[in-house]
N, CA, C and O atoms as a GROMACS GRO file, in nm:
protein
  604
    1MET      N    1  -3.298  -0.197   1.094
    1MET     CA    2  -3.174  -0.258   1.094
    1MET      C    3  -3.169  -0.376   0.990
    1MET      O    4  -3.265  -0.448   0.964
    2ASN      N    5  -3.040  -0.387   0.931
    2ASN     CA    6  -3.039  -0.479   0.835
    2ASN      C    7  -2.947  -0.604   0.877
    2ASN      O    8  -2.825  -0.596   0.889
    3ASP      N    9  -3.023  -0.725   0.897
    3ASP     CA   10  -2.958  -0.841   0.940
    3ASP      C   11  -2.898  -0.930   0.839
    3ASP      O   12  -2.857  -1.042   0.867
    4ALA      N   13  -2.892  -0.878   0.718
    4ALA     CA   14  -2.843  -0.958   0.602
    4ALA      C   15  -2.685  -0.984   0.623
    4ALA      O   16  -2.615  -0.891   0.663
    5PRO      N   17  -2.632  -1.105   0.597
    5PRO     CA   18  -2.496  -1.133   0.596
    5PRO      C   19  -2.401  -1.034   0.515
    5PRO      O   20  -2.443  -0.989   0.408
    6GLU      N   21  -2.288  -1.003   0.558
    6GLU     CA   22  -2.204  -0.920   0.503
    6GLU      C   23  -2.159  -0.967   0.362
    6GLU      O   24  -2.125  -1.085   0.352
    7SER      N   25  -2.155  -0.894   0.264
    7SER     CA   26  -2.105  -0.926   0.146
    7SER      C   27  -1.959  -0.990   0.139
    7SER      O   28  -1.865  -0.940   0.201
    8PRO      N   29  -1.947  -1.108   0.055
    8PRO     CA   30  -1.816  -1.166   0.059
    8PRO      C   31  -1.701  -1.073   0.005
    8PRO      O   32  -1.581  -1.087   0.031
    9ASP      N   33  -1.757  -0.979  -0.072
    9ASP     CA   34  -1.648  -0.876  -0.122
    9ASP      C   35  -1.594  -0.767  -0.024
    9ASP      O   36  -1.510  -0.682  -0.054
   10LYS      N   37  -1.655  -0.781   0.094
   10LYS     CA   38  -1.601  -0.696   0.192
   10LYS      C   39  -1.513  -0.758   0.298
   10LYS      O   40  -1.535  -0.872   0.338
   11LYS      N   41  -1.413  -0.684   0.344
   11LYS     CA   42  -1.326  -0.738   0.442
   11LYS      C   43  -1.347  -0.664   0.567
   11LYS      O   44  -1.354  -0.542   0.562
   12ALA      N   45  -1.357  -0.729   0.684
   12ALA     CA   46  -1.389  -0.678   0.801
   12ALA      C   47  -1.315  -0.551   0.844
   12ALA      O   48  -1.195  -0.556   0.870
   13GLY      N   49  -1.378  -0.444   0.850
   13GLY     CA   50  -1.318  -0.325   0.903
   13GLY      C   51  -1.246  -0.241   0.780
   13GLY      O   52  -1.175  -0.144   0.807
   14GLN      N   53  -1.266  -0.284   0.647
   14GLN     CA   54  -1.207  -0.217   0.544
   14GLN      C   55  -1.306  -0.204   0.437
   14GLN      O   56  -1.416  -0.259   0.440
   15GLY      N   57  -1.261  -0.124   0.332
   15GLY     CA   58  -1.358  -0.092   0.221
   15GLY      C   59  -1.363  -0.211   0.122
   15GLY      O   60  -1.352  -0.327   0.162
   16GLY      N   61  -1.380  -0.181   0.002
   16GLY     CA   62  -1.385  -0.290  -0.100
   16GLY      C   63  -1.259  -0.367  -0.113
   16GLY      O   64  -1.146  -0.332  -0.076
   17ARG      N   65  -1.300  -0.488  -0.178
   17ARG     CA   66  -1.191  -0.584  -0.177
   17ARG      C   67  -1.074  -0.539  -0.258
   17ARG      O   68  -1.086  -0.482  -0.367
   18ILE      N   69  -0.951  -0.568  -0.197
   18ILE     CA   70  -0.832  -0.514  -0.277
   18ILE      C   71  -0.761  -0.643  -0.330
   18ILE      O   72  -0.786  -0.753  -0.280
   19ASP      N   73  -0.672  -0.627  -0.434
   19ASP     CA   74  -0.613  -0.748  -0.499
   19ASP      C   75  -0.520  -0.818  -0.407
   19ASP      O   76  -0.527  -0.941  -0.404
   20ALA      N   77  -0.434  -0.757  -0.333
   20ALA     CA   78  -0.343  -0.833  -0.241
   20ALA      C   79  -0.316  -0.738  -0.118
   20ALA      O   80  -0.318  -0.615  -0.120
   21ILE      N   81  -0.292  -0.820  -0.011
   21ILE     CA   82  -0.264  -0.762   0.104
   21ILE      C   83  -0.115  -0.812   0.154
   21ILE      O   84  -0.090  -0.932   0.154
   22ILE      N   85  -0.033  -0.730   0.190
   22ILE     CA   86   0.104  -0.780   0.249
   22ILE      C   87   0.085  -0.795   0.399
   22ILE      O   88   0.044  -0.696   0.461
   23THR      N   89   0.109  -0.902   0.460
   23THR     CA   90   0.099  -0.916   0.602
   23THR      C   91   0.234  -0.952   0.663
   23THR      O   92   0.331  -0.996   0.601
   24TYR      N   93   0.227  -0.929   0.786
   24TYR     CA   94   0.358  -0.984   0.862
   24TYR      C   95   0.318  -1.071   0.968
   24TYR      O   96   0.231  -1.027   1.044
   25ASN      N   97   0.366  -1.191   0.992
   25ASN     CA   98   0.332  -1.291   1.077
   25ASN      C   99   0.180  -1.320   1.078
   25ASN      O  100   0.122  -1.359   1.179
   26GLY      N  101   0.119  -1.299   0.958
   26GLY     CA  102  -0.035  -1.312   0.956
   26GLY      C  103  -0.112  -1.223   1.055
   26GLY      O  104  -0.233  -1.244   1.068
   27LEU      N  105  -0.059  -1.135   1.119
   27LEU     CA  106  -0.109  -1.047   1.220
   27LEU      C  107  -0.127  -0.906   1.180
   27LEU      O  108  -0.237  -0.851   1.186
   28HIS      N  109  -0.012  -0.844   1.136
   28HIS     CA  110   0.005  -0.707   1.096
   28HIS      C  111  -0.016  -0.680   0.939
   28HIS      O  112   0.052  -0.744   0.859
   29GLU      N  113  -0.104  -0.592   0.898
   29GLU     CA  114  -0.121  -0.570   0.760
   29GLU      C  115  -0.038  -0.443   0.740
   29GLU      O  116  -0.064  -0.340   0.803
   30LEU      N  117   0.070  -0.450   0.644
   30LEU     CA  118   0.160  -0.353   0.616
   30LEU      C  119   0.156  -0.292   0.479
   30LEU      O  120   0.215  -0.186   0.455
   31GLY      N  121   0.091  -0.351   0.396
   31GLY     CA  122   0.076  -0.304   0.261
   31GLY      C  123  -0.040  -0.355   0.173
   31GLY      O  124  -0.110  -0.448   0.211
   32ALA      N  125  -0.057  -0.298   0.066
   32ALA     CA  126  -0.172  -0.336  -0.034
   32ALA      C  127  -0.125  -0.329  -0.178
   32ALA      O  128  -0.037  -0.249  -0.211
   33VAL      N  129  -0.181  -0.410  -0.258
   33VAL     CA  130  -0.158  -0.419  -0.402
   33VAL      C  131  -0.289  -0.396  -0.481
   33VAL      O  132  -0.388  -0.464  -0.456
   34GLU      N  133  -0.291  -0.317  -0.560
   34GLU     CA  134  -0.425  -0.300  -0.656
   34GLU      C  135  -0.385  -0.296  -0.791
   34GLU      O  136  -0.301  -0.213  -0.826
   35ALA      N  137  -0.439  -0.384  -0.882
   35ALA     CA  138  -0.397  -0.398  -1.026
   35ALA      C  139  -0.524  -0.358  -1.090
   35ALA      O  140  -0.632  -0.407  -1.055
   36ALA      N  141  -0.511  -0.258  -1.195
   36ALA     CA  142  -0.619  -0.214  -1.270
   36ALA      C  143  -0.616  -0.256  -1.412
   36ALA      O  144  -0.511  -0.300  -1.458
   37LYS      N  145  -0.704  -0.247  -1.472
   37LYS     CA  146  -0.714  -0.283  -1.622
   37LYS      C  147  -0.626  -0.186  -1.707
   37LYS      O  148  -0.604  -0.071  -1.669
   38ASN      N  149  -0.576  -0.238  -1.821
   38ASN     CA  150  -0.488  -0.157  -1.900
   38ASN      C  151  -0.590  -0.078  -2.004
   38ASN      O  152  -0.683  -0.124  -2.071
   39GLN      N  153  -0.547   0.038  -1.996
   39GLN     CA  154  -0.633   0.123  -2.093
   39GLN      C  155  -0.535   0.230  -2.164
   39GLN      O  156  -0.421   0.247  -2.121
   40ASN      N  157  -0.586   0.301  -2.273
   40ASN     CA  158  -0.508   0.384  -2.339
   40ASN      C  159  -0.459   0.520  -2.253
   40ASN      O  160  -0.346   0.567  -2.260
   41ARG      N  161  -0.551   0.565  -2.183
   41ARG     CA  162  -0.536   0.681  -2.116
   41ARG      C  163  -0.554   0.644  -1.953
   41ARG      O  164  -0.646   0.697  -1.892
   42PRO      N  165  -0.474   0.564  -1.894
   42PRO     CA  166  -0.519   0.512  -1.761
   42PRO      C  167  -0.538   0.619  -1.648
   42PRO      O  168  -0.617   0.604  -1.555
   43PHE      N  169  -0.454   0.730  -1.664
   43PHE     CA  170  -0.466   0.827  -1.542
   43PHE      C  171  -0.607   0.909  -1.551
   43PHE      O  172  -0.654   0.968  -1.454
   44HIS      N  173  -0.666   0.906  -1.675
   44HIS     CA  174  -0.790   0.981  -1.698
   44HIS      C  175  -0.919   0.887  -1.691
   44HIS      O  176  -1.025   0.920  -1.744
   45SER      N  177  -0.905   0.790  -1.634
   45SER     CA  178  -1.018   0.694  -1.635
   45SER      C  179  -1.092   0.687  -1.496
   45SER      O  180  -1.022   0.681  -1.396
   46SER      N  181  -1.220   0.688  -1.484
   46SER     CA  182  -1.287   0.665  -1.364
   46SER      C  183  -1.243   0.545  -1.295
   46SER      O  184  -1.240   0.548  -1.172
   47LYS      N  185  -1.207   0.434  -1.361
   47LYS     CA  186  -1.175   0.314  -1.314
   47LYS      C  187  -1.039   0.323  -1.232
   47LYS      O  188  -1.029   0.270  -1.122
   48PHE      N  189  -0.933   0.392  -1.293
   48PHE     CA  190  -0.815   0.430  -1.224
   48PHE      C  191  -0.848   0.498  -1.108
   48PHE      O  192  -0.795   0.464  -1.002
   49ASN      N  193  -0.936   0.598  -1.113
   49ASN     CA  194  -0.955   0.687  -0.991
   49ASN      C  195  -1.034   0.588  -0.877
   49ASN      O  196  -1.011   0.599  -0.757
   50LYS      N  197  -1.102   0.518  -0.916
   50LYS     CA  198  -1.180   0.421  -0.822
   50LYS      C  199  -1.072   0.327  -0.760
   50LYS      O  200  -1.067   0.308  -0.639
   51ASP      N  201  -0.987   0.271  -0.844
   51ASP     CA  202  -0.884   0.182  -0.768
   51ASP      C  203  -0.788   0.258  -0.684
   51ASP      O  204  -0.744   0.215  -0.578
   52GLN      N  205  -0.758   0.370  -0.735
   52GLN     CA  206  -0.674   0.453  -0.657
   52GLN      C  207  -0.723   0.501  -0.528
   52GLN      O  208  -0.643   0.512  -0.435
   53PHE      N  209  -0.845   0.531  -0.514
   53PHE     CA  210  -0.911   0.576  -0.395
   53PHE      C  211  -0.936   0.443  -0.296
   53PHE      O  212  -0.932   0.450  -0.173
   54LYS      N  213  -0.961   0.331  -0.364
   54LYS     CA  214  -0.982   0.204  -0.304
   54LYS      C  215  -0.840   0.167  -0.218
   54LYS      O  216  -0.839   0.135  -0.099
   55LEU      N  217  -0.731   0.178  -0.298
   55LEU     CA  218  -0.598   0.160  -0.243
   55LEU      C  219  -0.576   0.258  -0.123
   55LEU      O  220  -0.541   0.214  -0.014
   56PHE      N  221  -0.594   0.374  -0.141
   56PHE     CA  222  -0.569   0.487  -0.038
   56PHE      C  223  -0.653   0.459   0.089
   56PHE      O  224  -0.598   0.470   0.198
   57ARG      N  225  -0.778   0.426   0.081
   57ARG     CA  226  -0.856   0.385   0.183
   57ARG      C  227  -0.821   0.264   0.251
   57ARG      O  228  -0.838   0.259   0.373
   58THR      N  229  -0.780   0.181   0.198
   58THR     CA  230  -0.733   0.041   0.249
   58THR      C  231  -0.599   0.077   0.318
   58THR      O  232  -0.573   0.022   0.425
   59MET      N  233  -0.518   0.160   0.267
   59MET     CA  234  -0.389   0.183   0.342
   59MET      C  235  -0.416   0.279   0.476
   59MET      O  236  -0.351   0.270   0.580
   60HIS      N  237  -0.501   0.352   0.458
   60HIS     CA  238  -0.551   0.436   0.573
   60HIS      C  239  -0.599   0.337   0.682
   60HIS      O  240  -0.557   0.348   0.798
   61ASP      N  241  -0.679   0.249   0.649
   61ASP     CA  242  -0.744   0.158   0.760
   61ASP      C  243  -0.645   0.073   0.809
   61ASP      O  244  -0.655   0.031   0.925
   62MET      N  245  -0.537   0.038   0.728
   62MET     CA  246  -0.424  -0.056   0.778
   62MET      C  247  -0.337   0.038   0.882
   62MET      O  248  -0.293  -0.013   0.985
   63PHE      N  249  -0.316   0.164   0.853
   63PHE     CA  250  -0.228   0.235   0.929
   63PHE      C  251  -0.302   0.273   1.061
   63PHE      O  252  -0.243   0.295   1.167
   64GLY      N  253  -0.454   0.279   1.042
   64GLY     CA  254  -0.516   0.295   1.180
   64GLY      C  255  -0.521   0.179   1.272
   64GLY      O  256  -0.530   0.181   1.395
   65ALA      N  257  -0.516   0.088   1.202
   65ALA     CA  258  -0.504  -0.044   1.286
   65ALA      C  259  -0.374  -0.061   1.355
   65ALA      O  260  -0.366  -0.098   1.472
   66LEU      N  261  -0.259  -0.029   1.271
   66LEU     CA  262  -0.141  -0.038   1.345
   66LEU      C  263  -0.111   0.070   1.441
   66LEU      O  264  -0.025   0.052   1.526
   67GLN      N  265  -0.172   0.176   1.433
   67GLN     CA  266  -0.172   0.278   1.540
   67GLN      C  267  -0.249   0.234   1.663
   67GLN      O  268  -0.206   0.260   1.776
   68LYS      N  269  -0.360   0.169   1.644
   68LYS     CA  270  -0.453   0.125   1.757
   68LYS      C  271  -0.362   0.029   1.823
   68LYS      O  272  -0.361   0.031   1.946
   69GLU      N  273  -0.292  -0.049   1.766
   69GLU     CA  274  -0.200  -0.167   1.838
   69GLU      C  275  -0.082  -0.114   1.900
   69GLU      O  276  -0.050  -0.146   2.015
   70PHE      N  277  -0.013  -0.030   1.828
   70PHE     CA  278   0.129   0.008   1.877
   70PHE      C  279   0.138   0.162   1.934
   70PHE      O  280   0.238   0.203   1.993
   71GLY      N  281   0.035   0.232   1.911
   71GLY     CA  282   0.032   0.366   1.957
   71GLY      C  283   0.098   0.468   1.867
   71GLY      O  284   0.191   0.434   1.794
   72SER      N  285   0.052   0.590   1.872
   72SER     CA  286   0.086   0.689   1.790
   72SER      C  287   0.233   0.734   1.814
   72SER      O  288   0.301   0.766   1.716
   73ASP      N  289   0.278   0.738   1.926
   73ASP     CA  290   0.415   0.778   1.948
   73ASP      C  291   0.510   0.692   1.881
   73ASP      O  292   0.596   0.738   1.807
   74PHE      N  293   0.496   0.561   1.906
   74PHE     CA  294   0.593   0.452   1.847
   74PHE      C  295   0.584   0.467   1.685
   74PHE      O  296   0.689   0.470   1.620
   75MET      N  297   0.470   0.477   1.627
   75MET     CA  298   0.447   0.483   1.489
   75MET      C  299   0.520   0.607   1.434
   75MET      O  300   0.581   0.593   1.328
   76ARG      N  301   0.520   0.729   1.496
   76ARG     CA  302   0.590   0.857   1.456
   76ARG      C  303   0.746   0.836   1.489
   76ARG      O  304   0.829   0.862   1.401
   77GLU      N  305   0.786   0.790   1.610
   77GLU     CA  306   0.927   0.774   1.630
   77GLU      C  307   0.989   0.673   1.554
   77GLU      O  308   1.106   0.695   1.522
   78LYS      N  309   0.936   0.564   1.517
   78LYS     CA  310   0.993   0.457   1.426
   78LYS      C  311   0.981   0.471   1.292
   78LYS      O  312   1.034   0.390   1.216
   79GLN      N  313   0.911   0.574   1.249
   79GLN     CA  314   0.867   0.605   1.111
   79GLN      C  315   0.802   0.487   1.043
   79GLN      O  316   0.833   0.457   0.928
   80ILE      N  317   0.710   0.420   1.114
   80ILE     CA  318   0.642   0.302   1.063
   80ILE      C  319   0.550   0.348   0.966
   80ILE      O  320   0.475   0.439   0.998
   81GLN      N  321   0.542   0.293   0.838
   81GLN     CA  322   0.456   0.338   0.724
   81GLN      C  323   0.391   0.217   0.659
   81GLN      O  324   0.435   0.103   0.672
   82VAL      N  325   0.287   0.249   0.592
   82VAL     CA  326   0.216   0.141   0.516
   82VAL      C  327   0.244   0.159   0.361
   82VAL      O  328   0.242   0.270   0.308
   83ILE      N  329   0.268   0.054   0.299
   83ILE     CA  330   0.298   0.081   0.166
   83ILE      C  331   0.182   0.028   0.069
   83ILE      O  332   0.111  -0.068   0.099
   84GLY      N  333   0.170   0.096  -0.041
   84GLY     CA  334   0.062   0.058  -0.139
   84GLY      C  335   0.135   0.058  -0.294
   84GLY      O  336   0.219   0.140  -0.329
   85THR      N  337   0.086  -0.044  -0.371
   85THR     CA  338   0.124  -0.019  -0.498
   85THR      C  339   0.014  -0.030  -0.593
   85THR      O  340  -0.080  -0.105  -0.567
   86LEU      N  341   0.016   0.046  -0.713
   86LEU     CA  342  -0.099   0.054  -0.795
   86LEU      C  343  -0.044   0.012  -0.937
   86LEU      O  344   0.037   0.086  -0.993
   87GLU      N  345  -0.078  -0.082  -0.986
   87GLU     CA  346  -0.029  -0.108  -1.133
   87GLU      C  347  -0.148  -0.096  -1.222
   87GLU      O  348  -0.255  -0.152  -1.201
   88GLN      N  349  -0.117  -0.013  -1.331
   88GLN     CA  350  -0.216   0.011  -1.443
   88GLN      C  351  -0.162  -0.001  -1.578
   88GLN      O  352  -0.122   0.100  -1.637
   89GLY      N  353  -0.157  -0.109  -1.628
   89GLY     CA  354  -0.115  -0.136  -1.762
   89GLY      C  355   0.039  -0.144  -1.756
   89GLY      O  356   0.089  -0.239  -1.696
   90LEU      N  357   0.111  -0.057  -1.808
   90LEU     CA  358   0.252  -0.028  -1.816
   90LEU      C  359   0.302   0.061  -1.708
   90LEU      O  360   0.422   0.076  -1.690
   91TYR      N  361   0.213   0.118  -1.638
   91TYR     CA  362   0.253   0.218  -1.523
   91TYR      C  363   0.239   0.142  -1.395
   91TYR      O  364   0.156   0.052  -1.379
   92TRP      N  365   0.328   0.185  -1.302
   92TRP     CA  366   0.341   0.130  -1.179
   92TRP      C  367   0.368   0.227  -1.068
   92TRP      O  368   0.482   0.275  -1.067
   93ASP      N  369   0.287   0.263  -0.976
   93ASP     CA  370   0.301   0.358  -0.873
   93ASP      C  371   0.332   0.289  -0.749
   93ASP      O  372   0.272   0.185  -0.722
   94ILE      N  373   0.427   0.340  -0.667
   94ILE     CA  374   0.440   0.305  -0.523
   94ILE      C  375   0.394   0.418  -0.426
   94ILE      O  376   0.441   0.531  -0.438
   95TYR      N  377   0.304   0.388  -0.333
   95TYR     CA  378   0.275   0.490  -0.236
   95TYR      C  379   0.316   0.456  -0.110
   95TYR      O  380   0.352   0.340  -0.087
   96GLY      N  381   0.318   0.555  -0.008
   96GLY     CA  382   0.354   0.542   0.127
   96GLY      C  383   0.269   0.631   0.206
   96GLY      O  384   0.243   0.747   0.173
   97LEU      N  385   0.226   0.572   0.316
   97LEU     CA  386   0.153   0.662   0.422
   97LEU      C  387   0.208   0.641   0.570
   97LEU      O  388   0.208   0.534   0.630
   98GLN      N  389   0.250   0.753   0.614
   98GLN     CA  390   0.318   0.757   0.750
   98GLN      C  391   0.273   0.878   0.823
   98GLN      O  392   0.222   0.974   0.765
   99GLN      N  393   0.292   0.872   0.951
   99GLN     CA  394   0.266   0.977   1.041
   99GLN      C  395   0.375   1.084   1.054
   99GLN      O  396   0.487   1.050   1.093
  100ILE      N  397   0.351   1.202   1.028
  100ILE     CA  398   0.437   1.303   1.046
  100ILE      C  399   0.371   1.426   1.149
  100ILE      O  400   0.282   1.506   1.119
  101GLY      N  401   0.434   1.416   1.258
  101GLY     CA  402   0.379   1.513   1.357
  101GLY      C  403   0.242   1.442   1.407
  101GLY      O  404   0.239   1.327   1.453
  102SER      N  405   0.135   1.521   1.394
  102SER     CA  406   0.002   1.461   1.428
  102SER      C  407  -0.085   1.427   1.315
  102SER      O  408  -0.202   1.395   1.334
  103ILE      N  409  -0.030   1.433   1.191
  103ILE     CA  410  -0.118   1.405   1.075
  103ILE      C  411  -0.046   1.268   0.998
  103ILE      O  412   0.069   1.225   1.009
  104CYS      N  413  -0.144   1.226   0.927
  104CYS     CA  414  -0.106   1.114   0.834
  104CYS      C  415  -0.072   1.171   0.695
  104CYS      O  416  -0.145   1.256   0.644
  105TYR      N  417   0.036   1.124   0.637
  105TYR     CA  418   0.084   1.192   0.519
  105TYR      C  419   0.098   1.091   0.410
  105TYR      O  420   0.178   0.998   0.422
  106LEU      N  421   0.024   1.106   0.305
  106LEU     CA  422   0.022   1.004   0.184
  106LEU      C  423   0.105   1.069   0.088
  106LEU      O  424   0.098   1.189   0.066
  107TYR      N  425   0.185   0.991   0.031
  107TYR     CA  426   0.271   1.042  -0.072
  107TYR      C  427   0.293   0.942  -0.187
  107TYR      O  428   0.258   0.825  -0.170
  108ARG      N  429   0.344   0.979  -0.296
  108ARG     CA  430   0.374   0.890  -0.409
  108ARG      C  431   0.518   0.874  -0.411
  108ARG      O  432   0.581   0.977  -0.437
  109HIS      N  433   0.584   0.771  -0.390
  109HIS     CA  434   0.718   0.737  -0.370
  109HIS      C  435   0.777   0.744  -0.525
  109HIS      O  436   0.879   0.809  -0.549
  110CYS      N  437   0.714   0.682  -0.612
  110CYS     CA  438   0.763   0.685  -0.757
  110CYS      C  439   0.660   0.629  -0.845
  110CYS      O  440   0.571   0.555  -0.803
  111ARG      N  441   0.674   0.665  -0.972
  111ARG     CA  442   0.589   0.617  -1.080
  111ARG      C  443   0.690   0.550  -1.196
  111ARG      O  444   0.786   0.614  -1.239
  112HIS      N  445   0.666   0.439  -1.233
  112HIS     CA  446   0.752   0.376  -1.334
  112HIS      C  447   0.671   0.340  -1.444
  112HIS      O  448   0.552   0.310  -1.429
  113THR      N  449   0.737   0.340  -1.572
  113THR     CA  450   0.676   0.304  -1.688
  113THR      C  451   0.755   0.183  -1.729
  113THR      O  452   0.877   0.192  -1.747
  114ILE      N  453   0.687   0.065  -1.745
  114ILE     CA  454   0.740  -0.056  -1.782
  114ILE      C  455   0.715  -0.085  -1.925
  114ILE      O  456   0.602  -0.114  -1.963
  115SER      N  457   0.822  -0.078  -2.010
  115SER     CA  458   0.800  -0.087  -2.165
  115SER      C  459   0.825  -0.231  -2.209
  115SER      O  460   0.919  -0.290  -2.156
  116PRO      N  461   0.755  -0.290  -2.295
  116PRO     CA  462   0.767  -0.414  -2.348
  116PRO      C  463   0.895  -0.430  -2.454
  116PRO      O  464   0.944  -0.537  -2.488
  117HIS      N  465   0.931  -0.319  -2.490
  117HIS     CA  466   1.037  -0.314  -2.579
  117HIS      C  467   1.178  -0.353  -2.521
  117HIS      O  468   1.205  -0.308  -2.410
  118ARG      N  469   1.259  -0.421  -2.577
  118ARG     CA  470   1.394  -0.484  -2.541
  118ARG      C  471   1.485  -0.360  -2.513
  118ARG      O  472   1.554  -0.354  -2.411
  119GLU      N  473   1.482  -0.266  -2.601
  119GLU     CA  474   1.579  -0.130  -2.592
  119GLU      C  475   1.545  -0.058  -2.464
  119GLU      O  476   1.625   0.022  -2.415
  120LYS      N  477   1.421  -0.085  -2.406
  120LYS     CA  478   1.388   0.006  -2.290
  120LYS      C  479   1.402  -0.080  -2.162
  120LYS      O  480   1.318  -0.068  -2.073
  121ILE      N  481   1.500  -0.162  -2.149
  121ILE     CA  482   1.532  -0.253  -2.047
  121ILE      C  483   1.571  -0.154  -1.920
  121ILE      O  484   1.538  -0.187  -1.806
  122ALA      N  485   1.635  -0.045  -1.941
  122ALA     CA  486   1.672   0.038  -1.838
  122ALA      C  487   1.541   0.078  -1.746
  122ALA      O  488   1.553   0.089  -1.624
  123LEU      N  489   1.416   0.098  -1.814
  123LEU     CA  490   1.302   0.129  -1.721
  123LEU      C  491   1.264   0.011  -1.634
  123LEU      O  492   1.221   0.018  -1.519
  124PHE      N  493   1.285  -0.089  -1.699
  124PHE     CA  494   1.251  -0.225  -1.612
  124PHE      C  495   1.354  -0.238  -1.498
  124PHE      O  496   1.315  -0.275  -1.388
  125LEU      N  497   1.475  -0.211  -1.520
  125LEU     CA  498   1.586  -0.221  -1.419
  125LEU      C  499   1.561  -0.121  -1.304
  125LEU      O  500   1.581  -0.139  -1.184
  126GLU      N  501   1.512  -0.014  -1.364
  126GLU     CA  502   1.483   0.101  -1.240
  126GLU      C  503   1.361   0.061  -1.162
  126GLU      O  504   1.356   0.085  -1.041
  127ALA      N  505   1.269   0.006  -1.223
  127ALA     CA  506   1.150  -0.052  -1.144
  127ALA      C  507   1.208  -0.158  -1.050
  127ALA      O  508   1.166  -0.152  -0.935
  128MET      N  509   1.292  -0.249  -1.076
  128MET     CA  510   1.337  -0.346  -0.991
  128MET      C  511   1.421  -0.293  -0.887
  128MET      O  512   1.420  -0.351  -0.778
  129LYS      N  513   1.502  -0.182  -0.906
  129LYS     CA  514   1.560  -0.123  -0.798
  129LYS      C  515   1.461  -0.057  -0.693
  129LYS      O  516   1.490  -0.052  -0.573
  130SER      N  517   1.351  -0.010  -0.742
  130SER     CA  518   1.250   0.056  -0.645
  130SER      C  519   1.184  -0.076  -0.579
  130SER      O  520   1.143  -0.063  -0.464
  131MET      N  521   1.171  -0.203  -0.641
  131MET     CA  522   1.126  -0.308  -0.566
  131MET      C  523   1.216  -0.360  -0.461
  131MET      O  524   1.172  -0.404  -0.355
  132ALA      N  525   1.334  -0.354  -0.487
  132ALA     CA  526   1.448  -0.391  -0.376
  132ALA      C  527   1.440  -0.284  -0.271
  132ALA      O  528   1.464  -0.318  -0.155
  133SER      N  529   1.409  -0.151  -0.298
  133SER     CA  530   1.408  -0.041  -0.195
  133SER      C  531   1.286  -0.082  -0.110
  133SER      O  532   1.295  -0.092   0.012
  134LEU      N  533   1.180  -0.102  -0.173
  134LEU     CA  534   1.049  -0.140  -0.117
  134LEU      C  535   1.071  -0.253  -0.021
  134LEU      O  536   1.020  -0.245   0.091
  135GLN      N  537   1.142  -0.356  -0.054
  135GLN     CA  538   1.163  -0.484   0.038
  135GLN      C  539   1.235  -0.437   0.159
  135GLN      O  540   1.203  -0.468   0.274
  136GLN      N  541   1.339  -0.356   0.122
  136GLN     CA  542   1.429  -0.311   0.248
  136GLN      C  543   1.345  -0.228   0.351
  136GLN      O  544   1.361  -0.242   0.472
  137THR      N  545   1.255  -0.143   0.296
  137THR     CA  546   1.166  -0.067   0.377
  137THR      C  547   1.081  -0.160   0.468
  137THR      O  548   1.074  -0.144   0.590
  138MET      N  549   1.018  -0.258   0.401
  138MET     CA  550   0.929  -0.357   0.465
  138MET      C  551   1.016  -0.433   0.576
  138MET      O  552   0.965  -0.449   0.687
  139GLU      N  553   1.138  -0.477   0.552
  139GLU     CA  554   1.225  -0.552   0.641
  139GLU      C  555   1.248  -0.455   0.765
  139GLU      O  556   1.244  -0.499   0.880
  140ASN      N  557   1.270  -0.327   0.737
  140ASN     CA  558   1.296  -0.225   0.855
  140ASN      C  559   1.172  -0.203   0.942
  140ASN      O  560   1.181  -0.179   1.063
  141ILE      N  561   1.066  -0.212   0.882
  141ILE     CA  562   0.939  -0.205   0.951
  141ILE      C  563   0.924  -0.324   1.038
  141ILE      O  564   0.900  -0.315   1.158
  142THR      N  565   0.938  -0.435   0.974
  142THR     CA  566   0.909  -0.554   1.060
  142THR      C  567   1.005  -0.571   1.181
  142THR      O  568   0.971  -0.617   1.290
  143THR      N  569   1.128  -0.529   1.148
  143THR     CA  570   1.222  -0.525   1.257
  143THR      C  571   1.184  -0.446   1.376
  143THR      O  572   1.202  -0.493   1.488
  144GLU      N  573   1.132  -0.323   1.358
  144GLU     CA  574   1.083  -0.240   1.449
  144GLU      C  575   0.961  -0.290   1.518
  144GLU      O  576   0.947  -0.271   1.638
  145ILE      N  577   0.874  -0.353   1.447
  145ILE     CA  578   0.752  -0.423   1.518
  145ILE      C  579   0.793  -0.542   1.600
  145ILE      O  580   0.723  -0.573   1.697
  146ASP      N  581   0.902  -0.612   1.568
  146ASP     CA  582   0.953  -0.721   1.644
  146ASP      C  583   1.015  -0.661   1.782
  146ASP      O  584   1.010  -0.724   1.888
  147ARG      N  585   1.068  -0.545   1.772
  147ARG     CA  586   1.123  -0.479   1.898
  147ARG      C  587   1.025  -0.405   1.989
  147ARG      O  588   1.059  -0.358   2.097
  148PHE      N  589   0.911  -0.398   1.943
  148PHE     CA  590   0.806  -0.334   2.021
  148PHE      C  591   0.788  -0.407   2.147
  148PHE      O  592   0.760  -0.527   2.149
  149PRO      N  593   0.807  -0.325   2.270
  149PRO     CA  594   0.779  -0.417   2.390
  149PRO      C  595   0.636  -0.463   2.422
  149PRO      O  596   0.539  -0.387   2.425
  150ARG      N  597   0.632  -0.578   2.443
  150ARG     CA  598   0.488  -0.657   2.456
  150ARG      C  599   0.465  -0.649   2.595
  150ARG      O  600   0.559  -0.641   2.674
  151LYS      N  601   0.330  -0.649   2.638
  151LYS     CA  602   0.292  -0.656   2.778
  151LYS      C  603   0.286  -0.788   2.825
  151LYS      O  604   0.255  -0.811   2.942
   0.00000   0.00000   0.00000
């Protein structure tokens, strides 16, 4: 048995440390953000794969905690989901995790390329539309959580 104190890089009940966690009322974890180092071929690097796996594992842990508190039926009926974003240099992915039937479904909502060039402003505006959509999704989820009947 190892009685050594837990590493400060670990969060209770979850995997490695994630860059940011989106909470609601300081109680419910609804999303995670992971930012990775910029590389020439970001999607072919082991660092990207490691960060992506860490994000997915954290999202799964958050979803499990919500299921434990609110129940599987409520999560499925209200389509409660956990959101994750992964930023890698000029690329930005948005992921969702929700329950469909009796399984958890992980999907990539979208991938954006953010260009530093002025003539590519349309790419930036498209990413901002996704951010607004993401904010609306989070507001819908928090509304359903507030309506959950408390004992």
